[in-house]
C-alpha positions in Angstrom: -30.2 -25.4 -10.1 -29.5 -22.7 -7.6 -30.2 -25.0 -4.6 -27.8 -27.7 -6.1 -25.1 -25.1 -6.4 -25.5 -23.9 -2.9 -25.3 -27.5 -1.6 -22.1 -28.0 -3.5 -20.6 -24.8 -2.1 -21.6 -25.7 1.4 -20.2 -29.2 1.0 -16.8 -27.9 -0.1 -16.7 -25.6 2.8 -17.5 -28.5 5.1 -14.8 -30.7 3.5 -12.2 -28.0 4.2 -13.2 -27.9 7.8 -12.9 -31.7 8.0 -9.5 -31.8 6.3 -8.2 -29.1 8.7 -9.5 -31.1 11.6 -11.8 -28.3 12.8 -15.1 -28.9 14.5 -17.7 -30.1 12.0 -21.4 -30.7 12.1 -22.5 -34.2 12.9 -25.4 -34.4 10.4 -23.3 -34.3 7.1 -21.5 -37.5 8.2 -24.7 -39.5 7.6 -25.8 -37.5 4.6 -25.7 -39.3 1.2 -25.2 -36.0 -0.7 -22.2 -35.2 1.5 -20.4 -38.4 0.5 -21.4 -38.4 -3.1 -20.0 -34.9 -3.6 -16.9 -35.8 -1.6 -16.0 -38.6 -4.1 -16.7 -36.2 -7.0 -14.3 -33.7 -5.4 -11.7 -36.4 -5.1 -11.5 -36.1 -1.3 -13.8 -39.0 -0.2 -11.1 -41.2 1.2 -9.3 -38.3 2.8 -12.5 -37.2 4.5 -13.2 -40.7 5.7 -9.7 -41.1 7.3 -9.9 -37.5 8.8 -13.3 -38.1 10.4 -12.2 -41.4 11.9 -15.8 -42.4 12.7 -17.1 -45.9 13.3 -19.1 -47.8 10.8 -21.9 -48.0 13.3 -22.6 -44.3 12.8 -24.2 -45.2 9.4 -26.9 -47.4 8.3 -25.5 -50.5 6.5 -26.9 -49.7 3.0 -25.6 -46.1 3.0 -22.1 -47.2 4.3 -21.8 -49.9 1.7 -23.0 -47.7 -1.2 -21.4 -44.3 -0.4 -18.3 -45.2 1.6 -17.2 -48.8 1.5 -17.6 -49.5 -2.3 -15.9 -46.3 -3.6 -13.2 -46.7 -1.0 -12.5 -50.2 -2.0 -12.5 -49.3 -5.7 -10.2 -46.4 -5.2 -7.8 -48.4 -3.1 -7.7 -51.3 -5.6 -7.1 -49.0 -8.5 -4.4 -47.1 -6.7 -2.5 -50.4 -5.9 -2.8 -51.4 -9.6 -1.4 -48.1 -10.7 1.4 -48.2 -8.2 2.5 -51.6 -9.5 2.2 -50.5 -13.1 4.1 -47.2 -12.4 6.9 -49.0 -10.6 7.2 -51.4 -13.5 7.2 -48.7 -16.2 9.8 -46.7 -14.3 12.1 -49.7 -14.2 11.6 -50.4 -17.9 12.4 -46.8 -18.7 15.6 -46.9 -16.5 16.7 -50.2 -18.2 16.2 -48.4 -21.6 18.2 -45.4 -20.5 15.2 -43.0 -20.7 15.0 -40.3 -17.9 11.4 -40.2 -16.7 9.5 -38.2 -14.1 6.2 -39.3 -12.6 3.8 -36.3 -12.5 1.0 -35.4 -10.2 -1.2 -38.3 -8.8 1.3 -41.2 -8.2 4.1 -38.9 -7.1 1.9 -36.9 -4.7 0.3 -40.0 -3.3 3.6 -41.6 -2.5 5.2 -38.5 -1.0 2.4 -36.6 0.9 -0.6 -38.9 1.6 -1.0 -41.5 4.4 -2.2 -43.9 3.3 -1.1 -43.2 -0.4 -4.3 -44.8 -1.7 -6.3 -42.0 -0.1 -5.1 -39.8 -3.1 -7.3 -40.8 -6.1 -5.6 -41.5 -9.4 -7.0 -41.9 -12.8 -3.9 -42.7 -14.9 -0.1 -42.7 -14.9 1.4 -39.4 -16.1 5.1 -39.8 -17.1 7.2 -36.9 -18.3 10.1 -37.6 -20.8 12.1 -35.4 -23.0 10.9 -34.7 -26.5 13.8 -36.7 -28.1 13.0 -39.7 -25.9 9.3 -39.9 -26.9 9.8 -42.5 -29.8 11.8 -44.8 -27.5 9.3 -44.3 -24.6 6.4 -45.2 -26.8 8.3 -48.4 -27.9 8.9 -49.3 -24.2 5.1 -48.8 -23.5 4.1 -51.1 -26.4 6.7 -53.7 -25.3 5.2 -53.6 -21.8 1.8 -54.5 -23.2 0.2 -51.1 -23.6 -1.8 -50.4 -26.7 -2.1 -46.9 -28.3 -5.4 -45.1 -27.9 -6.9 -43.9 -31.1 -6.6 -40.1 -31.8 -4.3 -39.7 -28.8 -0.7 -40.2 -29.9 0.8 -40.3 -26.3 -2.0 -42.2 -24.5 -1.8 -46.0 -24.0 -4.1 -48.5 -22.4 -3.4 -51.9 -20.7 -6.0 -53.8 -18.7 -7.8 -50.7 -17.6 -4.6 -48.8 -16.8 -4.1 -45.6 -18.7 -0.5 -44.4 -19.4 -0.2 -40.8 -20.5 3.2 -39.9 -21.8 4.1 -36.2 -21.8 6.9 -34.4 -23.7 5.5 -31.2 -22.3 4.1 -31.0 -18.7 1.8 -28.1 -19.6 0.3 -29.9 -22.7 1.0 -26.9 -24.9 0.7 -29.2 -27.9 -3.1 -28.8 -27.4 -3.1 -25.0 -27.2 0.1 -23.5 -28.5 -0.9 -20.0 -27.1 -0.1 -21.3 -23.6 3.6 -20.9 -24.5 3.1 -17.1 -24.0 1.8 -17.6 -20.5 4.9 -19.2 -18.9 8.5 -20.1 -19.8 8.2 -23.3 -17.7 9.3 -26.2 -19.8 10.2 -29.9 -19.5 13.9 -29.2 -18.9 13.1 -27.2 -15.8 11.6 -30.4 -14.2 14.7 -32.5 -15.0 17.0 -29.7 -13.7 15.3 -29.7 -10.3 14.9 -33.3 -9.3 16.4 -35.6 -6.7 16.2 -39.4 -6.7 14.0 -41.0 -4.0 12.6 -44.5 -3.4 8.8 -44.4 -3.9 6.1 -46.7 -5.3 8.2 -49.7 -4.7 11.2 -48.4 -6.7 13.3 -45.5 -7.6 11.5 -42.3 -8.6 12.7 -38.8 -9.6 11.1 -36.3 -7.3 10.6 -32.7 -8.5 11.7 -29.8 -6.2 8.8 -27.6 -4.9 10.4 -24.6 -6.7 9.0 -26.2 -9.9 6.4 -28.5 -8.6 4.3 -26.0 -6.6 3.9 -23.5 -9.4 3.2 -26.4 -11.8 0.4 -27.8 -9.5 -1.2 -24.4 -9.2 -1.1 -24.0 -13.0 -2.6 -27.5 -13.5 -5.4 -26.8 -10.9 -6.3 -23.5 -12.6 -6.2 -25.2 -16.0 -9.1 -27.3 -14.8 -10.8 -24.2 -13.2 -10.1 -25.6 -9.7 -13.1 -28.0 -10.3 -11.9 -30.6 -7.8 -10.9 -29.9 -4.2 -8.3 -32.6 -4.2 -6.0 -30.5 -6.4 -6.1 -27.7 -3.9 -5.5 -30.2 -1.1 -2.4 -31.4 -3.0 -1.2 -27.8 -3.0 -2.0 -27.3 0.7 0.0 -30.4 1.7 3.0 -29.4 -0.5 2.9 -26.0 1.1 3.2 -27.6 4.5 6.3 -29.5 3.4 7.7 -26.3 1.9 7.2 -24.6 5.3 8.9 -27.5 7.2 11.9 -27.4 4.9 12.2 -23.6 4.7 11.8 -23.5 0.9 9.5 -20.5 0.4 12.3 -18.3 -1.0 13.0 -20.9 -3.7 9.3 -21.3 -4.4 8.9 -17.6 -4.8 11.8 -17.6 -7.2 10.1 -20.3 -9.2 6.7 -18.5 -9.2 8.2 -15.3 -10.5 10.7 -16.9 -12.9 7.9 -18.9 -14.5 5.5 -16.0 -14.5 2.8 -18.0 -12.7 1.8 -15.4 -10.1 -1.9 -15.5 -11.0 -2.6 -19.3 -10.7 -0.3 -19.4 -7.6 -2.1 -16.5 -5.9 -5.5 -18.1 -6.5 -4.5 -21.6 -5.3 -2.3 -20.5 -2.4 -4.8 -17.9 -1.2 -7.5 -20.6 -1.0 -5.2 -23.2 0.6 -4.1 -20.6 3.2 -7.6 -19.4 4.0 -9.4 -22.8 4.0 -7.0 -25.7 4.1 -4.5 -24.6 6.8 -1.6 -24.1 4.4 1.1 -22.1 6.1 1.6 -19.7 3.2 3.4 -16.5 4.3 1.3 -13.4 4.0 4.2 -11.5 2.5 4.5 -14.1 -0.3 0.9 -13.7 -1.2 1.4 -9.9 -1.4 4.4 -10.3 -3.6 2.6 -12.5 -6.1 -0.8 -10.7 -6.0 -1.8 -9.9 -9.6 -3.4 -6.7 -10.8 -7.2 -7.3 -10.9 -9.9 -5.2 -12.4 -13.4 -5.2 -10.8 -14.5 -8.2 -12.9 -11.6 -10.4 -11.8 -12.0 -9.2 -8.2 -15.6 -10.6 -8.4 -14.4 -13.9 -9.8 -11.7 -14.2 -7.1 -14.2 -13.5 -4.3 -16.6 -16.2 -5.7 -13.7 -18.6 -5.9 -12.7 -17.9 -2.3 -16.3 -18.5 -1.2 -16.0 -22.1 -2.5 -17.9 -21.6 -5.8 -17.0 -23.6 -8.8 -17.0 -21.0 -11.6 -17.6 -22.1 -15.2 -14.8 -21.3 -17.7 -12.7 -19.8 -14.9 -9.5 -21.2 -16.5 -10.1 -19.6 -19.9 -11.0 -16.2 -18.5 -7.8 -16.2 -16.3 -5.5 -17.5 -19.0 -6.7 -14.8 -21.3 -5.6 -12.2 -18.7 -2.2 -13.8 -18.6 -1.5 -13.2 -22.3 1.1 -10.5 -23.0 -1.2 -8.3 -25.1 -4.5 -8.1 -27.0 -3.2 -9.8 -30.1 -2.1 -12.8 -28.1 -5.5 -12.9 -26.2 -7.3 -13.1 -29.5 -5.1 -15.9 -30.7 -5.7 -17.7 -27.4 -9.5 -17.5 -27.7 -9.4 -18.5 -31.4 -7.3 -21.6 -30.7 -9.4 -22.4 -27.6 -12.7 -22.3 -29.5 -11.5 -23.8 -32.7 -8.4 -26.0 -32.0 -6.3 -27.8 -34.5 -7.6 -30.9 -36.3 -6.0 -33.5 -34.1 -7.4 -31.8 -30.9 -10.8 -31.6 -32.6 -10.7 -35.4 -33.0 -9.9 -35.9 -29.4 -12.8 -33.6 -28.3 -15.2 -35.3 -30.8 -14.7 -38.8 -29.6 -16.7 -41.5 -31.4 -18.5 -40.9 -34.7 -18.3 -38.0 -37.2 -15.5 -35.7 -36.0 -16.9 -32.5 -37.5 -20.5 -33.2 -36.4 -19.5 -34.3 -32.9 -17.0 -31.4 -32.4 -19.5 -28.8 -33.6 -22.2 -30.2 -31.4 -20.0 -30.2 -28.3 -18.5 -26.8 -28.9 -21.9 -25.2 -29.5 -23.1 -26.6 -26.2 -20.0 -25.2 -24.5 -20.4 -21.8 -26.1 -24.1 -21.6 -25.2 -23.2 -22.4 -21.6 -20.5 -19.7 -21.7 -22.8 -17.0 -23.0 -25.5 -18.1 -20.5 -23.0 -17.9 -17.7 -21.7 -14.5 -18.7 -25.2 -13.2 -19.2 -26.2 -14.3 -15.7 -23.2 -12.7 -14.2 -23.8 -9.4 -16.0 -27.4 -9.5 -14.8 -26.4 -10.1 -11.2 -24.0 -7.2 -11.4 -26.6 -4.9 -12.8 -29.0 -5.8 -10.0 -26.5 -4.9 -7.3 -27.8 -2.0 -5.1 -26.3 1.4 -5.8 
């Protein structure tokens, strides 16, 4: 277990060096574990394009299995999503529904070359709450079918469409509303129209988009390097367009200093993001010794279990709200329990999955406490 974790940490550090075009070792290029973990981190295609090595450097079976096949699959799926996204945006415009493409498709079209090097699992479209019924109707008329237990998720020929009335998904955990005042209207208030994905697309200003991407990455405990690479690339664009003052205003206004400090510190230290030192100092959160240990592990490329929950709890305004957050996180509302349970008996499946997660959490906290007690002095 420990060896596997060290391999993962070392691999992420190597991916950072490749993405920053620094000198890398030659051996990982022909190592199956290197490529398998790269695809899991979401940066497989980016690594391949950055290395710019010839196929002859690999044996044919390894190249076909660990590079060619996943690269072809990702490219094909990206092209399918691009066409579907362009079509949906057009249908939304024709129906008079303002719509913003979030995350994957938008980032791929604006910051990646080629766009297909940015992996995408679904289409995330943000619409205002009052437009949700009409947007769902447009989705159904476009051939998408509702997914059971997920009122805003639709499926058509392997393409997932995820409608959002709230970019932070606060309908899942209501306690998140106490973390930040960032809301849907902020996105629509800070957009400009551009031509992307084969059609017109509303592009969100970095003042909103950068804090949002940091929040989203932290919500998933920074589990995939691609989310941090997104942030590093956007930071480069912010630097080129001299927008750091606006971004700082957004970070402070939305009270997202903690996720932005984590994400931008990592992007600056390991991914070549030109983040001003004075900005990091201005958004540095107050940390006790436990959080300083978590931050140090994160900065050393470690994937930390339940990091999101632990940091979100610290962002709550007081102890009462922290308790409410943990209660809702552990035992969510009925509709969320159905989504977690999946197939079969909702109560049985949910309890089984939640018990496994709680056991993992207690095991993780116990190991961390034991490691701290064993420190010299």
